[in-house]
C-alpha positions in Angstrom: -41.4 -35.7 5.0 -37.6 -35.3 4.6 -35.4 -34.5 7.7 -34.1 -31.4 6.1 -34.6 -29.2 3.1 -31.8 -28.2 0.7 -31.4 -24.3 0.2 -29.5 -23.4 -3.0 -30.2 -19.7 -3.3 -31.0 -18.0 -6.8 -27.9 -19.5 -8.7 -28.2 -23.1 -10.1 -26.2 -25.4 -7.9 -23.7 -27.5 -10.0 -24.6 -31.2 -10.0 -20.9 -32.1 -9.7 -20.8 -30.9 -6.1 -21.4 -33.6 -3.4 -22.7 -31.2 -0.8 -25.3 -28.6 -0.4 -24.8 -24.9 0.0 -27.2 -24.9 3.0 -29.6 -27.2 4.7 -32.6 -26.3 6.9 -33.5 -28.8 9.6 -36.4 -27.5 11.5 -35.7 -23.9 12.3 -31.9 -24.4 12.1 -30.0 -23.5 8.9 -26.5 -24.9 8.3 -24.5 -23.0 5.8 -21.5 -24.8 4.3 -18.1 -23.2 4.4 -17.8 -20.8 1.3 -14.9 -18.8 -0.2 -15.0 -15.7 -2.3 -15.4 -17.7 -5.5 -17.8 -16.1 -8.0 -20.1 -18.1 -10.3 -17.2 -18.7 -12.7 -15.0 -20.0 -9.9 -12.7 -16.9 -9.9 -11.8 -15.4 -6.5 -13.3 -12.0 -5.9 -10.7 -9.7 -4.2 -7.5 -11.7 -4.9 -5.0 -10.9 -2.1 -7.6 -8.9 -0.2 -9.0 -10.6 2.8 -11.5 -7.9 3.6 -13.0 -7.8 0.1 -13.2 -11.6 0.2 -14.9 -11.5 3.5 -17.5 -9.0 2.3 -18.2 -11.1 -0.9 -18.7 -14.2 1.3 -21.1 -12.4 3.5 -23.0 -11.3 0.4 -23.3 -14.9 -0.6 -24.4 -16.0 2.8 -27.1 -13.2 2.7 -28.7 -14.8 -0.5 -28.8 -18.2 1.2 -30.2 -16.6 4.4 -32.9 -14.8 2.3 -33.8 -18.0 0.4 -34.4 -19.7 3.7 -36.5 -16.9 5.1 -33.8 -15.3 7.3 -31.2 -12.6 7.6 -28.0 -11.8 9.5 -30.1 -11.3 12.7 -30.7 -15.1 12.7 -27.0 -16.2 12.6 -26.0 -17.5 15.8 -22.6 -18.9 15.0 -19.8 -18.5 12.4 -16.5 -20.3 11.7 -13.8 -18.6 9.8 -10.8 -20.5 8.3 -8.0 -18.1 7.4 -4.8 -18.7 5.5 -3.2 -15.5 6.8 -3.6 -13.2 9.7 -2.4 -10.2 7.7 -5.2 -7.6 7.7 -7.6 -10.2 9.3 -8.4 -7.7 12.1 -9.9 -5.5 9.4 -12.6 -8.1 8.6 -14.2 -7.0 11.9 -15.4 -4.0 10.2 -17.5 -6.1 7.9 -18.9 -8.0 10.8 -19.8 -4.8 12.7 -21.6 -3.5 9.7 -23.6 -6.6 9.0 -24.4 -7.7 12.6 -24.9 -4.2 14.0 -23.6 -5.0 17.5 -25.6 -8.2 17.9 -22.8 -10.6 17.2 -23.0 -14.4 16.9 -20.6 -16.7 18.5 -17.4 -17.2 16.4 -14.4 -19.3 15.9 -11.4 -18.4 13.9 -9.0 -21.1 12.6 -5.7 -20.6 11.0 -5.1 -23.2 8.2 -2.3 -24.0 5.8 -4.5 -23.6 2.8 -7.9 -23.9 1.4 -9.3 -25.9 -1.6 -10.0 -22.8 -3.7 -6.8 -21.5 -5.0 -6.3 -17.9 -3.9 -9.0 -18.0 -1.1 -7.7 -16.3 2.1 -10.8 -17.0 4.1 -13.7 -19.5 4.2 -16.8 -18.9 6.4 -19.5 -21.3 7.5 -22.5 -20.4 9.6 -25.4 -21.6 11.7 -28.7 -19.7 12.0 -31.9 -20.1 13.9 -34.7 -19.1 11.6 -38.4 -18.3 12.1 -40.7 -21.2 12.0 -41.5 -22.1 8.5 -42.6 -25.5 7.1 -40.0 -27.5 5.3 -40.3 -27.7 1.4 -39.5 -31.3 0.1 -38.4 -29.7 -3.1 -36.0 -27.3 -1.4 -35.8 -23.5 -1.9 -33.7 -21.6 -4.4 
C-alpha cells in the first residue's frame, strides 16, 4: 500500500510536471501552491488579485472534492503575493468560502512567482474524513 495517494482532479495532469497537484496521506490532504493559470496556462484576472484569488480557490475546490472534502476541511493556507495592492480585498473571498470558520493562514510577500502575471499563489492543507487510500489516485 502506498504511503500517499495522488489527487489530480477532473483535468488531466501534464506528464511534464514533476509534482502532484495534491496528495492525500491518511486523512491529510496537501495541496500544492497554485496560481490563477487556466488549463491553457493563461492567467485568469490579469492585474486583479481578487479575481486571481477567487479562481485559485475554485481550483482548490475541485481538488478538495476529488479527495472527498470541502472548504470546511481546510486547516491551513499559505499565500505568496507579489503585491499588497488590493490584497486586503482578498479577505472577501475567504469570508465567502470559509463562512466564519477560518483556517490558520500565512501570507508571504515575494519578489515574483514562476507563472508570469501571477499576483498570488496559494497552497493548503486539509484534514479530510477517513477514507481508504486508492493506489491508482483520484481524479
